[in-house]
N, CA and C atoms as an extended XYZ file, in Angstrom:
492
Properties=species:S:1:pos:R:3:atomname:S:1:resname:S:1:resid:I:1 pbc="F F F"
N         0.849       -1.171        0.000 N   MET     1
C         0.000        0.000        0.000 CA  MET     1
C         0.895        1.234        0.000 C   MET     1
N         0.564        2.230       -0.819 N   SER     2
C         1.343        3.473       -0.857 CA  SER     2
C         1.054        4.291        0.398 C   SER     2
N         1.658        5.453        0.488 N   ALA     3
C         1.472        6.303        1.665 CA  ALA     3
C        -0.021        6.593        1.859 C   ALA     3
N        -0.514        6.408        3.087 N   PRO     4
C        -1.947        6.622        3.333 CA  PRO     4
C        -2.329        8.085        3.126 C   PRO     4
N        -3.456        8.285        2.416 N   THR     5
C        -3.900        9.649        2.146 CA  THR     5
C        -5.272        9.936        2.755 C   THR     5
N        -6.167        8.963        2.748 N   THR     6
C        -7.492        9.185        3.306 CA  THR     6
C        -7.483        8.872        4.795 C   THR     6
N        -8.501        9.350        5.488 N   PHE     7
C        -8.625        9.058        6.918 CA  PHE     7
C        -8.665        7.553        7.151 C   PHE     7
N        -9.426        6.834        6.327 N   ARG     8
C        -9.552        5.377        6.483 CA  ARG     8
C        -8.192        4.711        6.309 C   ARG     8
N        -7.417        5.133        5.321 N   GLU     9
C        -6.087        4.549        5.098 CA  GLU     9
C        -5.149        4.848        6.265 C   GLU     9
N        -5.202        6.091        6.776 N   ARG    10
C        -4.349        6.439        7.921 CA  ARG    10
C        -4.747        5.641        9.157 C   ARG    10
N        -6.048        5.463        9.356 N   LEU    11
C        -6.521        4.683       10.505 CA  LEU    11
C        -6.107        3.224       10.367 C   LEU    11
N        -6.233        2.686        9.164 N   TYR    12
C        -5.816        1.298        8.930 CA  TYR    12
C        -4.328        1.136        9.235 C   TYR    12
N        -3.526        2.062        8.764 N   SER    13
C        -2.091        2.013        9.018 CA  SER    13
C        -1.801        2.128       10.513 C   SER    13
N        -2.569        2.958       11.209 N   PHE    14
C        -2.387        3.151       12.653 CA  PHE    14
C        -2.752        1.894       13.436 C   PHE    14
N        -3.834        1.234       13.032 N   LEU    15
C        -4.326        0.060       13.771 CA  LEU    15
C        -3.630       -1.236       13.382 C   LEU    15
N        -2.919       -1.246       12.255 N   ASP    16
C        -2.284       -2.467       11.773 CA  ASP    16
C        -0.905       -2.624       12.408 C   ASP    16
N        -0.746       -3.572       13.350 N   PRO    17
C         0.531       -3.714       14.039 CA  PRO    17
C         1.653       -4.288       13.180 C   PRO    17
N         1.360       -4.745       11.981 N   SER    18
C         2.389       -5.396       11.170 CA  SER    18
C         3.124       -4.426       10.249 C   SER    18
N         2.806       -3.139       10.315 N   ASP    19
C         3.422       -2.211        9.375 CA  ASP    19
C         4.562       -1.395        9.974 C   ASP    19
N         5.172       -1.880       11.039 N   GLY    20
C         6.268       -1.149       11.653 CA  GLY    20
C         5.763        0.061       12.415 C   GLY    20
N         5.123       -0.181       13.525 N   ALA    21
C         4.463        0.868       14.296 CA  ALA    21
C         5.413        1.986       14.692 C   ALA    21
N         4.922        3.214       14.540 N   GLY    22
C         5.663        4.394       14.973 CA  GLY    22
C         5.379        4.667       16.445 C   GLY    22
N         5.878        5.776       16.951 N   PRO    23
C         5.711        6.094       18.376 CA  PRO    23
C         4.243        6.190       18.810 C   PRO    23
N         3.399        6.806       17.978 N   ALA    24
C         1.983        6.949       18.349 CA  ALA    24
C         1.302        5.585       18.423 C   ALA    24
N         1.592        4.712       17.465 N   GLU    25
C         0.995        3.381       17.480 CA  GLU    25
C         1.483        2.577       18.676 C   GLU    25
N         2.772        2.680       18.983 N   ARG    26
C         3.311        1.958       20.137 CA  ARG    26
C         2.675        2.453       21.428 C   ARG    26
N         2.490        3.755       21.535 N   LEU    27
C         1.848        4.323       22.722 CA  LEU    27
C         0.403        3.849       22.834 C   LEU    27
N        -0.326        3.869       21.721 N   PHE    28
C        -1.717        3.404       21.706 CA  PHE    28
C        -1.795        1.928       22.078 C   PHE    28
N        -0.922        1.118       21.490 N   ASN    29
C        -0.905       -0.315       21.805 CA  ASN    29
C        -0.549       -0.548       23.264 C   ASN    29
N         0.374        0.235       23.804 N   ALA    30
C         0.738        0.112       25.222 CA  ALA    30
C        -0.459        0.468       26.102 C   ALA    30
N        -1.204        1.506       25.715 N   LEU    31
C        -2.420        1.876       26.452 CA  LEU    31
C        -3.413        0.720       26.443 C   LEU    31
N        -3.630        0.122       25.273 N   LEU    32
C        -4.589       -0.982       25.175 CA  LEU    32
C        -4.139       -2.190       26.000 C   LEU    32
N        -2.867       -2.532       25.929 N   VAL    33
C        -2.351       -3.662       26.704 CA  VAL    33
C        -2.512       -3.382       28.200 C   VAL    33
N        -2.198       -2.152       28.608 N   THR    34
C        -2.348       -1.777       30.015 CA  THR    34
C        -3.807       -1.893       30.449 C   THR    34
N        -4.726       -1.385       29.621 N   LEU    35
C        -6.149       -1.481       29.963 CA  LEU    35
C        -6.614       -2.932       30.028 C   LEU    35
N        -6.123       -3.765       29.126 N   ILE    36
C        -6.489       -5.180       29.138 CA  ILE    36
C        -6.031       -5.827       30.439 C   ILE    36
N        -4.774       -5.596       30.806 N   LEU    37
C        -4.245       -6.192       32.040 CA  LEU    37
C        -4.964       -5.648       33.273 C   LEU    37
N        -5.247       -4.349       33.286 N   LEU    38
C        -5.992       -3.768       34.407 CA  LEU    38
C        -7.415       -4.309       34.481 C   LEU    38
N        -8.042       -4.500       33.322 N   THR    39
C        -9.396       -5.062       33.287 CA  THR    39
C        -9.413       -6.437       33.930 C   THR    39
N        -8.421       -7.236       33.604 N   ILE    40
C        -8.341       -8.587       34.181 CA  ILE    40
C        -8.120       -8.509       35.684 C   ILE    40
N        -7.189       -7.657       36.125 N   ALA    41
C        -6.909       -7.524       37.554 CA  ALA    41
C        -8.142       -7.028       38.316 C   ALA    41
N        -8.823       -6.025       37.763 N   VAL    42
C       -10.017       -5.480       38.421 CA  VAL    42
C       -11.136       -6.518       38.446 C   VAL    42
N       -11.266       -7.285       37.369 N   THR    43
C       -12.286       -8.331       37.324 CA  THR    43
C       -12.035       -9.372       38.411 C   THR    43
N       -10.794       -9.778       38.547 N   ILE    44
C       -10.456      -10.774       39.573 CA  ILE    44
C       -10.683      -10.189       40.964 C   ILE    44
N       -10.207       -8.970       41.193 N   ALA    45
C       -10.384       -8.331       42.505 CA  ALA    45
C       -11.864       -8.124       42.811 C   ALA    45
N       -12.650       -7.820       41.779 N   GLY    46
C       -14.081       -7.582       41.963 CA  GLY    46
C       -14.868       -8.811       42.356 C   GLY    46
N       -14.265       -9.985       42.265 N   THR    47
C       -14.972      -11.204       42.688 CA  THR    47
C       -14.925      -11.376       44.205 C   THR    47
N       -14.084      -10.589       44.882 N   VAL    48
C       -14.013      -10.627       46.344 CA  VAL    48
C       -15.146       -9.740       46.874 C   VAL    48
N       -16.075      -10.310       47.653 N   PRO    49
C       -17.245       -9.540       48.097 CA  PRO    49
C       -16.895       -8.211       48.788 C   PRO    49
N       -15.862       -8.194       49.620 N   GLU    50
C       -15.499       -6.955       50.315 CA  GLU    50
C       -15.037       -5.884       49.329 C   GLU    50
N       -14.266       -6.294       48.345 N   VAL    51
C       -13.789       -5.349       47.326 CA  VAL    51
C       -14.981       -4.829       46.525 C   VAL    51
N       -15.873       -5.720       46.142 N   GLN    52
C       -17.049       -5.325       45.369 CA  GLN    52
C       -17.919       -4.354       46.164 C   GLN    52
N       -18.095       -4.627       47.442 N   ARG    53
C       -18.911       -3.746       48.288 CA  ARG    53
C       -18.299       -2.349       48.388 C   ARG    53
N       -16.999       -2.301       48.630 N   GLU    54
C       -16.349       -1.012       48.855 CA  GLU    54
C       -16.048       -0.255       47.574 C   GLU    54
N       -15.646       -0.961       46.530 N   TYR    55
C       -15.192       -0.302       45.308 CA  TYR    55
C       -16.095       -0.545       44.108 C   TYR    55
N       -17.257       -1.124       44.316 N   GLY    56
C       -18.169       -1.428       43.213 CA  GLY    56
C       -18.410       -0.268       42.255 C   GLY    56
N       -18.761        0.919       42.777 N   PRO    57
C       -18.992        2.056       41.860 CA  PRO    57
C       -17.742        2.453       41.067 C   PRO    57
N       -16.587        2.385       41.694 N   VAL    58
C       -15.334        2.723       41.001 CA  VAL    58
C       -15.054        1.683       39.913 C   VAL    58
N       -15.312        0.436       40.221 N   ILE    59
C       -15.121       -0.638       39.242 CA  ILE    59
C       -16.040       -0.423       38.043 C   ILE    59
N       -17.297       -0.016       38.290 N   ARG    60
C       -18.239        0.228       37.183 CA  ARG    60
C       -17.727        1.346       36.277 C   ARG    60
N       -17.254        2.443       36.898 N   VAL    61
C       -16.731        3.562       36.104 CA  VAL    61
C       -15.535        3.084       35.278 C   VAL    61
N       -14.656        2.329       35.901 N   PHE    62
C       -13.493        1.793       35.187 CA  PHE    62
C       -13.945        0.917       34.014 C   PHE    62
N       -14.928        0.044       34.259 N   ASP    63
C       -15.450       -0.808       33.185 CA  ASP    63
C       -15.992        0.026       32.030 C   ASP    63
N       -16.717        1.101       32.342 N   TYR    64
C       -17.289        1.950       31.295 CA  TYR    64
C       -16.198        2.693       30.514 C   TYR    64
N       -15.174        3.156       31.213 N   VAL    65
C       -14.065        3.834       30.530 CA  VAL    65
C       -13.367        2.851       29.581 C   VAL    65
N       -13.095        1.644       30.077 N   CYS    66
C       -12.465        0.621       29.228 CA  CYS    66
C       -13.366        0.265       28.048 C   CYS    66
N       -14.655        0.127       28.306 N   ALA    67
C       -15.594       -0.200       27.234 CA  ALA    67
C       -15.581        0.896       26.169 C   ALA    67
N       -15.497        2.147       26.591 N   PHE    68
C       -15.458        3.260       25.642 CA  PHE    68
C       -14.207        3.163       24.755 C   PHE    68
N       -13.059        2.970       25.372 N   VAL    69
C       -11.801        2.884       24.617 CA  VAL    69
C       -11.827        1.669       23.688 C   VAL    69
N       -12.245        0.504       24.207 N   PHE    70
C       -12.288       -0.705       23.388 CA  PHE    70
C       -13.327       -0.579       22.271 C   PHE    70
N       -14.418        0.143       22.528 N   SER    71
C       -15.438        0.362       21.484 CA  SER    71
C       -14.867        1.187       20.339 C   SER    71
N       -14.120        2.229       20.694 N   LEU    72
C       -13.498        3.051       19.642 CA  LEU    72
C       -12.552        2.215       18.793 C   LEU    72
N       -11.765        1.377       19.451 N   GLU    73
C       -10.844        0.517       18.704 CA  GLU    73
C       -11.628       -0.459       17.821 C   GLU    73
N       -12.663       -1.079       18.385 N   TYR    74
C       -13.476       -2.049       17.640 CA  TYR    74
C       -14.120       -1.383       16.416 C   TYR    74
N       -14.732       -0.231       16.632 N   LEU    75
C       -15.385        0.470       15.523 CA  LEU    75
C       -14.361        0.907       14.477 C   LEU    75
N       -13.186        1.331       14.921 N   GLY    76
C       -12.130        1.697       13.985 CA  GLY    76
C       -11.705        0.517       13.137 C   GLY    76
N       -11.536       -0.632       13.780 N   ARG    77
C       -11.134       -1.835       13.035 CA  ARG    77
C       -12.232       -2.266       12.056 C   ARG    77
N       -13.475       -2.107       12.458 N   LEU    78
C       -14.590       -2.437       11.569 CA  LEU    78
C       -14.626       -1.460       10.387 C   LEU    78
N       -14.393       -0.195       10.659 N   TYR    79
C       -14.427        0.848        9.640 CA  TYR    79
C       -13.387        0.606        8.540 C   TYR    79
N       -12.227        0.076        8.888 N   VAL    80
C       -11.167       -0.120        7.887 CA  VAL    80
C       -11.250       -1.482        7.204 C   VAL    80
N       -12.306       -2.221        7.438 N   THR    81
C       -12.465       -3.556        6.842 CA  THR    81
C       -12.228       -3.572        5.339 C   THR    81
N       -12.748       -2.618        4.556 N   PRO    82
C       -12.534       -2.694        3.099 CA  PRO    82
C       -11.063       -2.655        2.682 C   PRO    82
N       -10.187       -2.186        3.541 N   LEU    83
C        -8.766       -2.115        3.205 CA  LEU    83
C        -8.016       -3.396        3.544 C   LEU    83
N        -8.649       -4.284        4.257 N   ARG    84
C        -8.008       -5.548        4.630 CA  ARG    84
C        -7.948       -6.473        3.416 C   ARG    84
N        -6.855       -7.206        3.266 N   PRO    85
C        -6.771       -8.163        2.149 CA  PRO    85
C        -7.919       -9.178        2.218 C   PRO    85
N        -8.586       -9.369        1.105 N   GLY    86
C        -9.666      -10.348        1.026 CA  GLY    86
C       -11.025       -9.801        1.431 C   GLY    86
N       -11.106       -8.524        1.756 N   TYR    87
C       -12.380       -7.916        2.138 CA  TYR    87
C       -12.680       -6.763        1.185 C   TYR    87
N       -13.963       -6.473        1.026 N   ASP    88
C       -14.360       -5.314        0.230 CA  ASP    88
C       -15.340       -4.497        1.073 C   ASP    88
N       -16.006       -3.565        0.484 N   GLY    89
C       -16.905       -2.700        1.244 CA  GLY    89
C       -18.324       -3.218        1.364 C   GLY    89
N       -18.577       -4.462        0.998 N   SER    90
C       -19.942       -4.988        1.050 CA  SER    90
C       -20.357       -5.304        2.482 C   SER    90
N       -21.655       -5.325        2.709 N   ALA    91
C       -22.182       -5.659        4.034 CA  ALA    91
C       -21.746       -7.065        4.441 C   ALA    91
N       -21.701       -7.975        3.475 N   ARG    92
C       -21.272       -9.347        3.752 CA  ARG    92
C       -19.810       -9.386        4.237 C   ARG    92
N       -18.990       -8.530        3.650 N   SER    93
C       -17.585       -8.470        4.028 CA  SER    93
C       -17.430       -7.939        5.454 C   SER    93
N       -18.195       -6.893        5.789 N   TYR    94
C       -18.170       -6.367        7.165 CA  TYR    94
C       -18.618       -7.440        8.156 C   TYR    94
N       -19.672       -8.162        7.802 N   LEU    95
C       -20.183       -9.222        8.677 CA  LEU    95
C       -19.158      -10.341        8.830 C   LEU    95
N       -18.499      -10.694        7.737 N   ARG    96
C       -17.481      -11.748        7.784 CA  ARG    96
C       -16.337      -11.339        8.711 C   ARG    96
N       -15.917      -10.072        8.619 N   TYR    97
C       -14.856       -9.612        9.510 CA  TYR    97
C       -15.348       -9.582       10.960 C   TYR    97
N       -16.535       -9.043       11.184 N   ALA    98
C       -17.075       -8.905       12.545 CA  ALA    98
C       -17.266      -10.247       13.232 C   ALA    98
N       -17.471      -11.306       12.451 N   THR    99
C       -17.683      -12.626       13.048 CA  THR    99
C       -16.422      -13.491       13.021 C   THR    99
N       -15.297      -12.889       12.664 N   SER   100
C       -14.037      -13.630       12.753 CA  SER   100
C       -13.580      -13.626       14.218 C   SER   100
N       -12.671      -14.516       14.606 N   PRO   101
C       -12.365      -14.727       16.029 CA  PRO   101
C       -11.994      -13.487       16.850 C   PRO   101
N       -10.993      -12.708       16.445 N   LEU   102
C       -10.581      -11.569       17.283 CA  LEU   102
C       -11.676      -10.511       17.434 C   LEU   102
N       -12.357      -10.104       16.361 N   PRO   103
C       -13.446       -9.145       16.552 CA  PRO   103
C       -14.583       -9.696       17.426 C   PRO   103
N       -14.862      -10.991       17.330 N   LEU   104
C       -15.888      -11.579       18.205 CA  LEU   104
C       -15.454      -11.517       19.667 C   LEU   104
N       -14.195      -11.795       19.928 N   ILE   105
C       -13.676      -11.692       21.292 CA  ILE   105
C       -13.800      -10.254       21.776 C   ILE   105
N       -13.426       -9.298       20.900 N   ASP   106
C       -13.552       -7.886       21.252 CA  ASP   106
C       -14.993       -7.552       21.641 C   ASP   106
N       -15.943       -8.030       20.856 N   LEU   107
C       -17.349       -7.745       21.113 CA  LEU   107
C       -17.825       -8.383       22.420 C   LEU   107
N       -17.420       -9.615       22.676 N   LEU   108
C       -17.794      -10.280       23.925 CA  LEU   108
C       -17.218       -9.546       25.141 C   LEU   108
N       -15.992       -9.083       25.017 N   VAL   109
C       -15.375       -8.318       26.109 CA  VAL   109
C       -16.160       -7.036       26.337 C   VAL   109
N       -16.545       -6.354       25.254 N   LEU   110
C       -17.335       -5.127       25.392 CA  LEU   110
C       -18.651       -5.388       26.115 C   LEU   110
N       -19.341       -6.448       25.721 N   VAL   111
C       -20.612       -6.781       26.370 CA  VAL   111
C       -20.394       -7.054       27.846 C   VAL   111
N       -19.346       -7.785       28.165 N   SER   112
C       -19.099       -8.116       29.571 CA  SER   112
C       -18.756       -6.873       30.391 C   SER   112
N       -18.142       -5.877       29.769 N   LEU   113
C       -17.812       -4.642       30.483 CA  LEU   113
C       -19.037       -3.754       30.686 C   LEU   113
N       -19.986       -3.850       29.787 N   LEU   114
C       -21.146       -2.958       29.841 CA  LEU   114
C       -22.289       -3.472       30.707 C   LEU   114
N       -22.345       -4.782       30.945 N   VAL   115
C       -23.435       -5.337       31.746 CA  VAL   115
C       -23.085       -5.172       33.219 C   VAL   115
N       -23.902       -4.412       33.969 N   PRO   116
C       -23.606       -4.204       35.398 CA  PRO   116
C       -23.579       -5.512       36.175 C   PRO   116
N       -22.687       -5.562       37.155 N   ALA   117
C       -22.523       -6.769       37.969 CA  ALA   117
C       -23.761       -7.066       38.809 C   ALA   117
N       -24.663       -6.099       38.948 N   THR   118
C       -25.833       -6.294       39.793 CA  THR   118
C       -27.013       -6.886       39.035 C   THR   118
N       -26.932       -6.987       37.722 N   THR   119
C       -28.055       -7.539       36.972 CA  THR   119
C       -28.064       -9.050       37.073 C   THR   119
N       -29.224       -9.628       36.830 N   ALA   120
C       -29.363      -11.086       36.887 CA  ALA   120
C       -28.438      -11.742       35.871 C   ALA   120
N       -28.303      -11.123       34.692 N   LEU   121
C       -27.438      -11.680       33.650 CA  LEU   121
C       -25.982      -11.715       34.113 C   LEU   121
N       -25.537      -10.636       34.764 N   ALA   122
C       -24.143      -10.558       35.190 CA  ALA   122
C       -23.845      -11.483       36.355 C   ALA   122
N       -24.867      -11.923       37.055 N   SER   123
C       -24.615      -12.809       38.188 CA  SER   123
C       -24.185      -14.196       37.726 C   SER   123
N       -24.361      -14.455       36.452 N   LEU   124
C       -23.870      -15.716       35.914 CA  LEU   124
C       -22.354      -15.676       35.922 C   LEU   124
N       -21.732      -16.681       36.447 N   ARG   125
C       -20.274      -16.703       36.549 CA  ARG   125
C       -19.602      -16.577       35.183 C   ARG   125
N       -20.246      -17.107       34.171 N   GLY   126
C       -19.669      -17.079       32.831 CA  GLY   126
C       -19.440      -15.677       32.308 C   GLY   126
N       -20.314      -14.740       32.680 N   LEU   127
C       -20.157      -13.380       32.193 CA  LEU   127
C       -18.890      -12.743       32.755 C   LEU   127
N       -18.591      -13.027       34.009 N   ARG   128
C       -17.341      -12.516       34.586 CA  ARG   128
C       -16.147      -13.080       33.821 C   ARG   128
N       -16.260      -14.344       33.444 N   LEU   129
C       -15.155      -14.967       32.720 CA  LEU   129
C       -14.967      -14.372       31.331 C   LEU   129
N       -16.045      -13.806       30.768 N   LEU   130
C       -15.911      -13.174       29.459 CA  LEU   130
C       -14.877      -12.060       29.492 C   LEU   130
N       -14.783      -11.362       30.614 N   LYS   131
C       -13.789      -10.291       30.712 CA  LYS   131
C       -12.377      -10.855       30.594 C   LYS   131
N       -12.208      -12.096       31.024 N   LEU   132
C       -10.891      -12.720       30.917 CA  LEU   132
C       -10.530      -13.024       29.461 C   LEU   132
N       -11.543      -13.030       28.595 N   LEU   133
C       -11.262      -13.205       27.167 CA  LEU   133
C       -10.381      -12.076       26.643 C   LEU   133
N       -10.374      -10.958       27.365 N   SER   134
C        -9.543       -9.851       26.904 CA  SER   134
C        -8.070      -10.243       26.866 C   SER   134
N        -7.708      -11.288       27.596 N   LEU   135
C        -6.342      -11.813       27.492 CA  LEU   135
C        -6.024      -12.200       26.055 C   LEU   135
N        -7.030      -12.738       25.367 N   LEU   136
C        -6.820      -13.149       23.991 CA  LEU   136
C        -6.568      -11.956       23.079 C   LEU   136
N        -7.053      -10.771       23.480 N   LYS   137
C        -6.797       -9.565       22.696 CA  LYS   137
C        -5.317       -9.217       22.683 C   LYS   137
N        -4.596       -9.668       23.696 N   LEU   138
C        -3.172       -9.355       23.764 CA  LEU   138
C        -2.424       -9.900       22.550 C   LEU   138
N        -2.944      -10.966       21.956 N   GLY   139
C        -2.304      -11.550       20.783 CA  GLY   139
C        -2.155      -10.563       19.645 C   GLY   139
N        -3.042       -9.608       19.572 N   ARG   140
C        -3.002       -8.606       18.518 CA  ARG   140
C        -1.783       -7.696       18.673 C   ARG   140
N        -1.295       -7.554       19.895 N   TYR   141
C        -0.228       -6.597       20.167 CA  TYR   141
C         1.118       -7.255       20.414 C   TYR   141
N         1.206       -8.560       20.265 N   SER   142
C         2.447       -9.272       20.523 CA  SER   142
C         2.843      -10.080       19.294 C   SER   142
N         4.013       -9.772       18.750 N   ASP   143
C         4.492      -10.517       17.582 CA  ASP   143
C         4.633      -12.003       17.900 C   ASP   143
N         5.100      -12.325       19.108 N   SER   144
C         5.289      -13.724       19.497 CA  SER   144
C         3.962      -14.461       19.538 C   SER   144
N         2.943      -13.832       20.137 N   LEU   145
C         1.629      -14.481       20.199 CA  LEU   145
C         1.004      -14.612       18.812 C   LEU   145
N         1.255      -13.625       17.933 N   GLN   146
C         0.758      -13.730       16.560 CA  GLN   146
C         1.411      -14.897       15.836 C   GLN   146
N         2.704      -15.100       16.057 N   LEU   147
C         3.421      -16.216       15.442 CA  LEU   147
C         2.844      -17.545       15.928 C   LEU   147
N         2.604      -17.655       17.225 N   ILE   148
C         2.004      -18.879       17.774 CA  ILE   148
C         0.646      -19.128       17.137 C   ILE   148
N        -0.156      -18.066       16.993 N   GLY   149
C        -1.475      -18.196       16.364 CA  GLY   149
C        -1.383      -18.677       14.927 C   GLY   149
N        -0.402      -18.132       14.175 N   ARG   150
C        -0.236      -18.564       12.782 CA  ARG   150
C         0.185      -20.021       12.697 C   ARG   150
N         1.084      -20.455       13.593 N   VAL   151
C         1.540      -21.852       13.598 CA  VAL   151
C         0.365      -22.775       13.916 C   VAL   151
N        -0.420      -22.424       14.924 N   ILE   152
C        -1.582      -23.246       15.284 CA  ILE   152
C        -2.559      -23.310       14.113 C   ILE   152
N        -2.792      -22.164       13.476 N   SER   153
C        -3.710      -22.114       12.346 CA  SER   153
C        -3.203      -22.987       11.190 C   SER   153
N        -1.899      -22.915       10.896 N   GLN   154
C        -1.334      -23.733        9.820 CA  GLN   154
C        -1.419      -25.212       10.157 C   GLN   154
N        -1.113      -25.566       11.404 N   ARG   155
C        -1.190      -26.969       11.825 CA  ARG   155
C        -2.622      -27.475       11.748 C   ARG   155
N        -3.557      -26.638       12.132 N   ALA   156
C        -4.965      -27.032       12.084 CA  ALA   156
C        -5.380      -27.285       10.641 C   ALA   156
N        -4.884      -26.455        9.710 N   GLY   157
C        -5.204      -26.631        8.294 CA  GLY   157
C        -4.654      -27.941        7.745 C   GLY   157
N        -3.470      -28.314        8.178 N   ARG   158
C        -2.863      -29.561        7.700 CA  ARG   158
C        -3.551      -30.776        8.296 C   ARG   158
N        -4.101      -30.610        9.496 N   ALA   159
C        -4.743      -31.741       10.160 CA  ALA   159
C        -6.161      -31.955        9.633 C   ALA   159
N        -6.636      -31.006        8.817 N   GLY   160
C        -7.987      -31.138        8.287 CA  GLY   160
C        -9.058      -30.868        9.323 C   GLY   160
N        -8.756      -29.999       10.271 N   TRP   161
C        -9.736      -29.650       11.295 CA  TRP   161
C       -10.889      -28.900       10.664 C   TRP   161
N       -12.059      -28.958       11.299 N   PRO   162
C       -13.207      -28.211       10.776 CA  PRO   162
C       -12.869      -26.729       10.691 C   PRO   162
N       -13.332      -26.109        9.629 N   GLY   163
C       -13.107      -24.679        9.455 CA  GLY   163
C       -11.790      -24.363        8.795 C   GLY   163
N       -11.006      -25.373        8.444 N   SER   164
C        -9.717      -25.094        7.811 CA  SER   164
C        -9.811      -25.182        6.311 C   SER   164
């Protein structure tokens, strides 16, 4: 791809970790990794009844702030879908990207951050565990984890696993 000229191209270049990230991209990725790790720590701490009682409102605000940041990233990644190899600007292409593994994980994490812990739905233990899925988001920001993912994907394809 030549030098990005449109907003969509610049955003794609900014969000794509494989293009030799500059200082702004590294800072943004560091922010996201920090928020992911903090989300996990807060989620674990929030399972302690005393912590939940005392810091519940602060935890909710933190969850909403994280959800806002992760939503912006998710929407940005969805917006640049037509620039991704193998995708075009059709509704089917957007849906195909949105239902691929990493964007689905992103969406599940967002839902888990937005559902208050006091609702009947959030009282299900599984919803708390959805926040731990944000660990899988770290793969997007780590070259080593991306390599492991590619190796697993290639091995799965050779083994004839479903979906390969």
